[in-house]
BAPAVO-860568 format. One record per atom (N, C-alpha, C, O): y, x, z; residue in three letters. Coordinates in steps of 0.2 Angstrom, whole numbers, plus 2048, in hexadecimal, padded with zeros to 3 digits. Example, Ala and Ser with C-alpha at 12.3 -4.5 7.8 and 13.67 -1.06 7.14 Angstrom:
REM BAPAVO-860568
7E4842827ALA 7EA83E827ALA 7F0842827ALA 7EF84782AALA 7F5840823SER 7FB844824SER 800840827SER 806843828SER 
This chain:
REM BAPAVO-860568
E57393583MET E5139357EMET E53392577MET E5838E576MET E50396572ASP E5339656CASP E5238F568ASP E5738E564ASP E4D38C56AHIS E4C385566HIS E52380568HIS E5337C564HIS E5538156ELEU E5A37C570LEU E6037D56CLEU E6437856BLEU E61382568SER E67383563SER E6637E55ESER E6B37D55ASER E6037B55DLYS E5F377557LYS E61370559LYS E6036B554LYS E6336E55FILE E64367561ILE E6A36555DILE E6F36855BILE E6935F55ATHR E6E35B556THR E7435B55ATHR E7435A560THR E7A35B557PRO E7B35A54FPRO E7B36154CPRO E7D361546PRO E7936654FHIS E7936D54BHIS E7237054BHIS E7137554EHIS E6D36C548PRO E6636E548PRO E65374543PRO E6937553EPRO E60378544ALA E5E37C53FALA E5737B53CALA E52379540ALA E5637C536GLU E4F37B533GLU E4E37F52DGLU E53380529GLU E4938252CALA E47385526ALA E41382523ALA E3C381527ALA E4137F51DALA E3B37B51BALA E3637F518ALA E36383514ALA E3037F51BPRO E2A382519PRO E2737F513PRO E27379512PRO E2538350ESER E22381508SER E1E386505SER E1F38C506SER E19385501PRO E1438A4FEPRO E1738E4F9PRO E133904F4PRO E1D38F4F8GLY E203924F2GLY E223994F2GLY E2739B4EFGLY E1E39D4F5GLY E1F3A44F5GLY E233A74FAGLY E243A44FFGLY E263AD4F9ASN E293B14FEASN E303AE500ASN E313AD506ASN E333AB4FCGLU E3A3A84FDGLU E393A2502GLU E3C3A1507GLU E3439E500ALA E32398504ALA E3039A50BALA E32397510ALA E2C39F50BGLN E293A2512GLN E2F3A4516GLN E2E3A451CGLN E343A7513ALA E393AA517ALA E3D3A551BALA E403A6520ALA E3D39E518ASP E4039951BASP E3C395521ASP E3F391524ASP E36398522HIS E32395526HIS E3339752DHIS E3439D52EHIS E34392532THR E35394539THR E3039153ETHR E2D38C53BTHR E2F393544ALA E2B390548ALA E2D38954AALA E2838554BALA E3338854AALA E3538154CALA E3337C546ALA E30377547ALA E3437E540ALA E3237A53AALA E2B37953AALA E28374538ALA E2737E53CALA E2037E53CALA E1E378541ALA E19375540ALA E22378547GLY E2037254CGLY E2036B549GLY E1C36754AGLY E2636A545SER E26364541SER E2136353CSER E1E35E53ASER E1F369539ALA E1A369533ALA E14366536ALA E10363532ALA E1236853CARG E0C36553EARG E0C35E53FARG E0735A53DARG E1135B541ILE E12354542ILE E1235053BILE E0F34B53AILE E15353536LEU E1535152FLEU E0F35152CLEU E0D34C529LEU E0B35652DALA E0435752BALA E0035252EALA DFB34F52AALA E00350534GLU DFC34B537GLU DFE344534GLU DFA340533GLU E05343533ALA E0733C530ALA E0433C529ALA E02336527ALA E04341525ALA E0134151FALA DFA34051FALA DF833C51AALA DF6342523ALA DEF341524ALA DEE33A525ALA DE9337523ALA DF233752AVAL DF132F52BVAL DF232B525VAL DEF327523VAL DF832D521LEU DF932951BLEU DF432A516LEU DF3326512LEU DF1330515ALA DEC332510ALA DE632D512ALA DE332B50DALA DE432C518GLU DDF32851AGLU DE0321518GLU DDB31D516GLU DE631F519ILE DE8318518ILE DE8316510ILE DE531250EILE DEC31A50DHIS DEE319506HIS DE931C501HIS DE831A4FBHIS DE5321503GLY DE03244FFGLY DE23274F8GLY DE732A4F8GLY DDE3254F3ALA DE03284ECALA DE63264E9ALA DE93294E5ALA DE93204ECALA DEF31D4E9ALA DF53224EAALA DFA3224E6ALA DF53274EFLEU DFA32C4EFLEU DFA3314EALEU DFF3344E8LEU DF53314E6GLU DF53364E0GLU DF73334DAGLU DF83364D5GLU DF932C4DASER DFC3294D4SER E033264D5SER E063254D1SER E043264DCLEU E0B3234DELEU E103294DDLEU E0F32E4E0LEU E153284DATHR E1A32E4D8THR E2132D4DCTHR E223274DDTHR E243324DCILE E2B3324DEILE E303304D8ILE E303334D3ILE E3332A4D9GLU E373284D3GLU E3E32A4D4GLU E4132B4CEGLU E4132B4DAARG E4832D4DAARG E483314E1ARG E453304E6ARG E4D3374E1LEU E4E33B4E6LEU E5633C4E7LEU E5933D4E2LEU E5833B4EDVAL E6033C4EEVAL E603414F4VAL E5D33F4F9VAL E633474F3VAL E6434B4F9VAL E6C34A4FAVAL E7034D4F7VAL E6D3464FFGLY E74345501GLY E7734A506GLY E7434F508GLY E7D348509VAL E8034D50DVAL E7C34D514VAL E7C352517VAL E7A347516PHE E7734651DPHE E7034451DPHE E6C346521PHE E6E341517PHE E6733F517PHE E64340510PHE E6834050BPHE E5E341510VAL E5A341509VAL E5733A509VAL E5433750EVAL E56338503GLY E53331502GLY E4F3324FCGLY E503354F7GLY E4932E4FCVAL E4432E4F7VAL E423274F5VAL E423224FAVAL E413254EFLYS E3E31F4EDLYS E383204E9LYS E383244E4LYS E3331D4EBLEU E2C31D4E8LEU E2C3184E2LEU E303144E1LEU E2731A4DEALA E263154D8ALA E2430E4DAALA E2530A4D5ALA E2230D4E0ASN E203064E2ASN E263034E5ASN E262FD4E7ASN E2C3064E5GLY E323034E7GLY E343054EEGLY E3A3044F0GLY E2F3074F2GLN E313094F9GLN E3530F4FAGLN E343144F6GLN E3930F4FFGLY E3E315500GLY E3D317507GLY E3A31450BGLY E3F31E508GLY E3F32150EGLY E4532650FGLY E47328509GLY E48327515VAL E4D32C515VAL E4C33051BVAL E4732F51FVAL E4F33651BALA E4E33B521ALA E5433F521ALA E5834151CALA E56341527TYR E5C345529TYR E5B34C526TYR E5634F526TYR E6134E523THR E61355520THR E65359525THR E6B359526THR E6135E529PRO E6436252EPRO E6936752APRO E68369525PRO E6F36852DPRO E7436C52APRO E72373528PRO E74376523PRO E6E37652CGLU E6B37D52BGLU E6737D524GLU E67382521GLU E63377523VAL E6037751DVAL E64377517VAL E6337B512VAL E6A374517VAL E6F374512VAL E7237B511VAL E7237D50BVAL E7337E516ARG E76385516ARG E7138A513ARG E7338E50EARG E6B389515ASN E6638E512ASN E6438C50BASN E61391508ASN E65386509ALA E63384502ALA E673874FDALA E653884F7ALA E6D3894FFGLY E7238B4FAGLY E703914F5GLY E703904EFGLY E6D3964F8ARG E6B39C4F5ARG E6539A4F0ARG E6439D4EBARG E613964F2ARG E5B3944EEARG E5D3904E8ARG E5A3904E3ARG E6138B4EAILE E643874E4ILE E6738B4DFILE E653894D9ILE E6B3904E0LEU E6E3944DBLEU E693984D7LEU E6A3994D1LEU E6439A4DAARG E5E39D4D7ARG E5A3994D2ARG E5739B4CDARG E5A3924D4GLY E5638E4D0GLY E4F38F4D1GLY E4D3924D6GLY E4B38C4CDGLY E4338C4CDGLY E403874D0GLY E3A3864D0GLY E433824D4SER E4037C4D7SER E3E3774D2SER E423754CDSER E383754D2PRO E363704CDPRO E393694CEPRO E3B3684D4PRO E393644C9MET E3B35E4CAMET E3735A4CFMET E3135A4CFMET E3A3564D4VAL E363534D9VAL E3434C4D6VAL E2F3494D7VAL E393494D2ARG E373434CFARG E313434CAARG E303484C6ARG E2C33F4CBGLY E2633F4C8GLY E203424CCGLY E1A3414CAGLY E223464D1MET E1D3494D5MET E193434D9MET E1C33E4DAMET E133444DATHR E0F33F4DETHR E1133F4E5THR E123454E8THR E113394E9ALA E123394F0ALA E0D33D4F4ALA E0F3404F9ALA E0733D4F1GLY E023414F5GLY E033494F5GLY E0334C4FAGLY E0634B4EFALA E083534EFALA E0E3544F4ALA E0E3594F7ALA E1234F4F4VAL E183514F8VAL E173514FFVAL E19355503VAL E1334C502ILE E1134B509ILE E0C35150BILE E0C352511ILE E09354506ARG E04359508ARG E08360509ARG E0536550BARG E0F360507GLY E13366508GLY E1236A501GLY E14370502GLY E113684FCGLU E1036C4F6GLU E1636C4F2GLU E173704EDGLU E1C3694F4LEU E223694F0LEU E253704F2LEU E263724F8LEU E283734EDILE E2C3794EDILE E333774ECILE E353764E6ILE E373774F1ASN E3E3754F1ASN E423774F7ASN E3F3774FCASN E483784F7PRO E4C37A4FDPRO E4C375502PRO E4D376508PRO E4B36F500PHE E4B369504PHE E44366505PHE E43360507PHE E3F36A504ALA E38368504ALA E3636450AALA E3335E509ALA E37366510GLU E35363516GLU E3835C517GLU E3535851AGLU E3F35C515VAL E43356516VAL E40351511VAL E4034B513VAL E3F35350BILE E3C34E506ILE E3534C508ILE E34346507ILE E3135050BARG E2B34E50DARG E2B349513ARG E28344513ARG E3034A517LEU E3134551DLEU E3333E51ALEU E3133951CLEU E3833E515ALA E3A338513ALA E3533550FALA E3432E50FALA E3033850CTHR E2B335508THR E2633250DTHR E2332D50CTHR E24336512LEU E20333517LEU E2332D51ALEU E1F32851BLEU E2932C51BASN E2C32651DASN E2C321518ASN E2A31B51AASN E2D322512ALA E2C31D50DALA E2531A50DALA E2431450CALA E2031F50DLEU E1931C50DLEU E17319513LEU E12315513LEU E1A31A518SER E1931651FSER E1C30F51FSER E1930B523SER E2130E51CALA E2530851DALA E2130251DALA E222FD521ALA E1D301517SER E192FB516SER E142F951CSER E122F451DSER E122FF51FLEU E0D2FE525LEU E102FA52BLEU E0C2F752FLEU E172FB52CPHE E1A2F8532PHE E1A2F0531PHE E1C2ED536PHE E192ED52BALA E192E652BALA E132E352CALA E122DD52DALA E0D2E752DGLY E072E452FGLY E052E4536GLY E0A2E453AGLY DFF2E4538SER DFD2E453FSER DFB2EA541SER DF82EB547SER DFB2F053EARG DF92F6540ARG DFC2F9546ARG DF92FC54AARG E032F7546TYR E072FA54CTYR E0A2F4550TYR E0B2EF54DTYR E0B2F6556CYS E0E2F155BCYS E162F255ACYS E192F755CCYS E1A2ED558LEU E212ED558LEU E232E855ELEU E202E355FLEU E292EA561ASP E2B2E6567ASP E302E0564ASP E322DC569ASP E312DF55EGLY E352DA55CGLY E3D2DB55CGLY E412D7559GLY E3F2E055FGLY E462E2560GLY E482E655AGLY E442E9556GLY E4E2E7559ASP E512EB554ASP E552F1556ASP E592F4553ASP E542F255DASP E582F8560ASP E542FA566ASP E512F7569ASP E55301567LEU E5130456DLEU E53301573LEU E4F301578LEU E592FF574SER E5B2FC57ASER E582F557CSER E582F3582SER E542F2577THR E512EC579THR E4B2EE57DTHR E482E9581THR E482F457DMET E432F6582MET E472F9588MET E472FF58AMET E492F458CASP E4E2F6592ASP E4A2F9597ASP E4D2FD59CASP E432F8598VAL E3F2FB59DVAL E3F30359DVAL E3E3065A1VAL E41306597LEU E4230D596LEU E48310599LEU E4931659ALEU E4D30B59BPHE E5330D59DPHE E5630B5A4PHE E5930E5A8PHE E543055A6ILE E563025ACILE E543065B2ILE E4E3075B4ILE E593095B6ARG E5830D5BCARG E543135BBARG E513155BFARG E553165B5ARG E5131C5B3ARG E563215B1ARG E5B3205AFARG E543285B2ARG E5832D5B0ARG E5632F5A9ARG E513305A7ARG E5B32E5A5VAL E5B32E59DVAL E5E33559BVAL E6433659DVAL E5A338596CYS E5D33E593CYS E5D33D58CCYS E5733C589CYS E6233D588MET E6333C581MET E6434357EMET E6A34557FMET E60345579VAL E6234B575VAL E6434956EVAL E6034756AVAL E6A34A56DGLY E6D348567GLY E70341568GLY E6C33C569GLY E76340568ALA E7A33A56AALA E78334565ALA E7933555FALA E7732F568ILE E76328564ILE E7B324567ILE E7A32056CILE E81324565ILE E87320568ILE E86319569ILE E8831756EILE E83315564PRO E8230E566PRO E7E30D56CPRO E7F308570PRO E7831156CLEU E74310572LEU E77312578LEU E7630F57DLEU E7B317578LEU E7F31957ELEU E83314581LEU E83312587LEU E8731057CLYS E8B30B57ELYS E87305581LYS E89302586LYS E8130457EARG E7D2FE581ARG E79300587ARG E782FC58CARG E78307589LEU E7530958FLEU E79307595LEU E7630659ALEU E80307594ARG E8430559AARG E822FE59DARG E842FD5A3ARG E802FA599GLU E7E2F359BGLU E772F359EGLU E752EE5A1GLU E732F859ELEU E6C2F85A0LEU E6B2FC5A7LEU E652FC5A9LEU E702FE5AAASP E703015B1ASP E6B3065B1ASP E673065B6ASP E6C30C5ADPRO E683115AEPRO E6A3155B4PRO E703155B6PRO E653195B7ALA E6731D5BDALA E6C3235BBALA E703255BFALA E6B3255B5GLU E6F32B5B2GLU E6E32B5ABGLU E6832A5A8GLU E7332D5A7VAL E7232F5A0VAL E7533559FVAL E7B3365A0VAL E7133A59CVAL E7434159AVAL E73341593VAL E6E33F590VAL E7834358FVAL E79344588VAL E7934B587VAL E7E34F589VAL E7434E583ILE E74355581ILE E7635657AILE E73353575ILE E7C358578ASP E7F359572ASP E8435E571ASP E86360576ASP E8636056BARG E8B36556AARG E92362568ARG E97365569ARG E9235C566LYS E98359563LYS E9D358569LYS E9B35556ELYS EA335A568LYS EA835856DLYS EAA35156DLYS EAB34E573LYS EA934D568GLU EAA346568GLU EA534256CGLU EA633D56FGLU E9F34556CTHR E9A343571THR E9B344578THR E9A33F57CTHR E9E34957AGLN EA034B580GLN EA6346582GLN EA6344588GLN EAA34457EALA EAF33F57FALA EAC338581ALA EAF335585ALA EA733657DGLU EA333057FGLU EA1330586GLU EA132B589GLU E9D336587ALA E9A33658EALA EA0336593ALA E9F332599ALA EA5339592GLN EAB339597GLN EAE332598GLN EB133059DGLN EAD32E593ALA EAF327593ALA EAB322597ALA EAD31D598ALA EA632559AGLY EA232159EGLY E9B31F59CGLY E9731B59FGLY E99322596TYR E92320593TYR E8D325596TYR E87323595TYR E8E32A598GLY E8932F59BGLY E8C33659CGLY E9233759CGLY E8833A59FVAL E8A3415A0VAL E8834659BVAL E83346598VAL E8D349598PHE E8C34E593PHE E8A354595PHE E8C35759BPHE E85357592ALA E8235E594ALA E8136258DALA E7F35F588ALA E8236858EPRO E8236D588PRO E7A36E587PRO E7636D58BPRO E78370581PRO E7137157FPRO E6E377583PRO E68376584PRO E7237B586GLU E6F38058BGLU E6C37D591GLU E68380594GLU E6E377593GLN E6B374598GLN E6536F597GLN E6336B59BGLN E6336F590ALA E5E36A58EALA E5836B592ALA E55365595ALA E55370593ALA E4F371597ALA E4F36E59EALA E4B36B5A1ALA E553705A2GLU E5636E5A8GLU E573665A9GLU E543635ADGLU E5B3635A4ARG E5C35C5A4ARG E563585A2ARG E543535A5ARG E5235B59DLEU E4C35759BLEU E473575A1LEU E433525A1LEU E4635D5A4ALA E4135D5A9ALA E423585AFALA E3D3575B2ALA E483555B0ARG E483505B5ARG E4A3495B3ARG E4B3455B7ARG E493485ACCYS E4A3415AACYS E4433D5ABCYS E3E33F5ABCYS E453365AAGLN E403325AAGLN E3F32E5A3GLN E3932C5A2GLN E4432F59FTHR E4332C598THR E47332594THR E4D333595THR E4433458FALA E4733958AALA E48335584ALA E43332581ALA E4D336581VAL E4F33357AVAL E51338575VAL E5633C576VAL E4D339570PHE E4E33E56BPHE E5033B564PHE E4C336563PHE E5433D560THR E5633B55ATHR E5033D555THR E4D342556THR E5033954FGLY E4B33B54AGLY E4D342547GLY E49345544GLY E53344548ALA E5534A545ALA E51350548ALA E51355545ALA E4F34F54EALA E4A354552ALA E4435554EALA E4135B54EALA E4235054AVAL E3C351546VAL E3E355540VAL E3B35A53DVAL E4435353DALA E46356537ALA E4835E538ALA E47362533ALA E4B35F53EASN E4D36653FASN E4736B542ASN E48371543ASN E42368544GLY E3C36C546GLY E3C36D54EGLY E37371550GLY E40369552SER E4036B559SER E3C36655DSER E3C366563SER E3936155AILE E3735B55EILE E3135D562ILE E3135B568ILE E2C361560GLU E27363565GLU E2936756BGLU E27366570GLU E2E36B56AGLU E3036F56FGLU E3436B574GLU E3436C57AGLU E38366572LEU E3B362576LEU E3735D57ALEU E3735C580LEU E3135B577ILE E2C35757AILE E2935B580ILE E28358585ILE E2836157FASP E25365584ASP E2936658AASP E2736858FASP E3036558ALEU E3436658FLEU E3435F594LEU E37360599LEU E3135A591VAL E32354595VAL E2C35359AVAL E26355598VAL E2D3515A0PRO E283505A5PRO E2234B5A3PRO E2434759FPRO E1C34D5A5PRO E163485A2PRO E173415A4PRO E1533D5A1PRO E1B3405AAGLU E1B3395ACGLU E213355A9GLU E2332F5ABGLU E253385A5ALA E2B3365A2ALA E2A33259BALA E25334598ALA E2E32D599ALA E2D32A593ALA E3132D58EALA E3633058FALA E2E32D587ILE E32331582ILE E3332C57CILE E2E32857AILE E3932B57AALA E3A327574ALA E3D32C56EALA E41330570ALA E3B32B568VAL E3E32E562VAL E4232955EVAL E3E32455CVAL E4832A55CVAL E4C325559VAL E4F327553VAL E5232D553VAL E4F32354EGLY E53324548GLY E4F324541GLY E49324542GLY E5232353CPRO E4E321535PRO E4A327533PRO E45326530PRO E4B32D536SER E47333534SER E40333537SER E3C336535SER E4032F53CALA E3932E540ALA E3532853DALA E32325541ALA E36326537GLY E33320534GLY E2C321531GLY E2A31D52DGLY E29326533PHE E22327530PHE E1D324535PHE E1F32253BPHE E17324533VAL E11321537VAL E1232553EVAL E1232B53EVAL E12321544PRO E1332454APRO E0E32854EPRO E0F32B553PRO E0832854BGLU E0232B54FGLU E03332551GLU E02333557GLU E0633654DPRO E0833D54FPRO E0C33D555PRO E0B34155APRO E11339555LEU E1633955BLEU E12336561LEU E13338567LEU E0F330560PHE E0B32D566PHE E06332569PHE E0533256FPHE E03336565ARG DFE33B568ARG E0234056CARG DFF344571ARG E0934156BARG E0D34656FARG E11342575ARG E16344576ARG E0E33D577ARG E1133957DARG E1733557CARG E1A332580ARG E19334575VAL E1F330574VAL E1D329575VAL E18326572VAL E21325579ALA E1F31E57BALA E22319576ALA E1F314575ALA E2731B572LEU E2A31656ELEU E2E31A568LEU E3131F569LEU E2D318562VAL E3131A55CVAL E3631555AVAL E33310557VAL E3C31655BGLY E41311558GLY E44313552GLY E48318551GLY E4131054CTHR E43313546THR E4630E541THR E48308543THR E4530F53BALA E4830A536ALA E4430B52FALA E4231052DALA E4330552CMET E3F305525MET E44303520MET E482FF521MET E4430751AVAL E49305515VAL E472FF512VAL E412FE510VAL E4C2FA511THR E4B2F450ETHR E4E2F3507THR E4C2EE503THR E522F7506ASP E552F74FFASP E562FE4FDASP E5B3024FEASP E513014F9SER E503084F7SER E5630A4F3SER E5930F4F4SER E583064EEASP E5D3084E9ASP E643094ECASP E6730D4EBASP E653044F0ARG E6C3044F4ARG E6C30A4F9ARG E7130D4F9ARG E6730B4FCALA E66310501ALA E683174FEALA E6C31B500ALA E643184F8LEU E6531E4F5LEU E6C31F4F1LEU E6F3244F1LEU E6F3194EFASP E763194ECASP E7B31B4F2ASP E7F31F4F1ASP E7A3194F8LEU E7E31B4FDLEU E7E3224FFLEU E83325500LEU E783254FFLEU E7732C501LEU E7A3304FBLEU E7C3354FDLEU E7932E4F5ALA E7C3324F0ALA E843324F0ALA E873374EDALA E8732D4F3GLU E8E32D4F4GLU E903304FBGLU E963304FDGLU E8B3344FEGLY E8D337504GLY E8C33350BGLY E8F335510GLY E8932D50AGLY E89329510GLY E8432B515GLY E7F32F514GLY E8532951BGLY E8132B521GLY E7D325524GLY E7C320521GLY E7B32652AGLY E7732152EGLY E7A31B52EGLY E7731652EGLY E8131B530TYR E84314532TYR E8431052BTYR E8330A52CTYR E85313525ARG E8530F51FARG E7E30D51DARG E7E30751BARG E7931151FLEU E7330E51DLEU E71308521LEU E6E30451FLEU E73308528PHE E7230252CPHE E762FC52APHE E752F752DPHE E7A2FD525SER E7E2F7524SER E7B2F251FSER E7E2EE51CSER E742F351DGLY E712EE519GLY E6B2F1515GLY E682EE511GLY E6A2F8516CYS E642FB512CYS E5E2FC516CYS E592FD513CYS E5E2FB51DVAL E582FD521VAL E582F8526VAL E5D2F4528VAL E522F7529ARG E502F352FARG E4E2F7534ARG E492FA534ARG E512F653ALYS E4F2F9540LYS E482F6543LYS E472F0542LYS E442FA546LEU E3E2F8549LEU E3C2FD54FLEU E3E30354FLEU E392FA554ASN E362FE559ASN E2E2FE559ASN E2B2F9559ASN E2B304558LEU E24305558LEU E2230755FLEU E2430C562LEU E1E303562LEU E1C304569LEU E1530856ALEU E10306566LEU E1530D56EASN E0E310570ASN E0C30C576ASN E0D30F57CASN E08307575VAL E0730357BVAL E03306580VAL E04306586VAL DFD30A57FPRO DFA30E584PRO DFE312588PRO DFD31358EPRO E03316585ARG E0731A589ARG E0C31658DARG E0D318593ARG E0F31158BLEU E1330C58FLEU E0F30A595LEU E1230959ALEU E09308594GLN E05305599GLN E0430B59EGLN E0430A5A4GLN E0231159CGLN E013165A0GLN E073185A4GLN E0631A5AAGLN E0D3175A2LEU E133185A5LEU E153125AALEU E1A3135AELEU E1230D5A9GLY E133075ADGLY E1A3035AAGLY E1D3005AEGLY E1B3045A4LEU E213015A1LEU E1F2FC59CLEU E1A2FD597LEU E212F659CTHR E202F1597THR E272ED596THR E2C2ED59ATHR E282EB590SER E2F2E858ESER E302E2592SER E2B2DE594SER E362E1594SER E382DB598SER E3B2D5594SER E3C2D0596SER 
């Protein structure tokens, strides 16, 4: 299946934006899948923040090697994974110029998809994450109190787990949780080495449909949102299976994912915007961000967990 070629760490994305023929040429069906999710998240935030979105501006933008980061004028920050294919496709457009400055744009315009930029959809995702972060400190969402997906052990104990996009720290932790099976779908050879070391069974992306069809818990990285494959991957998961989406790229209001059967979003909120963007500007990736710039959290879809008969132990 074509969309399986987009599984991390070699995802493909073309950022849709309303900027004429060149922007339209970069639009793909996969990106449109994530665009629906981002549009729904934007609608939730517009309802919550209202007119404030039209006066709140982008203060700083960093397009790093692995992540895009934004800082809003209110100090809140957000990050999102930059798919390699977006970087490759952006080259010709950057050389031609013509993209307006992002700094000073209103947050409302960015999350509505009005930005014309080679990295428009990743910037949009990072901005959605920045606008969502303050909501996680209140009572709107249910958090489990843990700082790692593995604290929700009911998702893994004696269950067949399929992970699309390797999360090495979680793989190592899963060995203590006695899963029935752990399948890791990834292209990286080093990931295969981890699996062969006893953390799980490695499978190539070509087996994704088969492996997901028999899993009891599916774990997708937030990169699947950034690269546009998330909806198609969710569709491959059996109705009775639990789905978790993990990573800082999934840091937006979770309603769109919850509507799509996602039982848990394990993400992170930026706690030090300036330091986070400084690290990204120097080519830093996820591990450096987690060294003091972000706080992990688990957002629970309680009705879905109850429907599945899963509660935290």
